[in-house]
C-alpha positions, 0 to 999 in steps of 0.5 A: 648900784655903786656904778650908778653914782660916779664922778665924771670930768668934763672940760676939766671940771668934776661932775657927780653923775647919778644914773636913776634911769629905769629905776623905781621903788626901793632901787631908786631910793637906794641910788638916792642914798648912795648919791648923798653918800658920795656927794658928802665924800667928794664935795667939800662942806660949806663950799658952793662948788658941786655940779650934779648930773642926774638921769631919770630917763624911764624912771618912775617916782612915787610919793616916797621917792619924791619926798626923799628927793625933795629932802636931798635937794634941800640938804644940797642947796647950799653946796651945789652950783647946779643940777642938770637933769635928763629924762624929765617928763610928766610928773618928773618935769613938774616936780623939778620945776617946783624944786627950782622955784623953792630950792635951787634956781640952777636946775635945768632939764636937757635932752642930751648929756653933752648939752647938760654937761656943757651947761654945768661946767659954764656955771 
C-alpha cells in the first residue's frame, strides 16, 4: 500500500499523490490513513502549502470511508491549498461537492491527471 501515496513533482512544485483507484472497504481506509501519515511528515504544520492529488477511479466509498474521508479533509483544511480529484462519479462527485461547500473551496474534479496537476500548481 505504501506505493499508493507518494510525493510527485510537477512544474517544480511538490504534490502529494494518493491513489485510491480500485479500492474499497478496509483497503481504502488503509490508504486514507497512510495519506494522513505522509501528509503530516511532508507538509509543514501551520503553513497552508499542501497540494493533494487523489485518484478515486473505480473505487467505492461506503459509510465508513465517507466518514473517515470527511474527518481527514476537516483536519487538512487549514494546511492544504487545493485538492484535485480524479474518478469522481455518482456518490463520490456529490460527496466532494459537499466537502467543497463546507470545508475547502479549492477542491475540483478532473478527467485527466495532467489537467489536475496543472490546476494545482497554478493555485
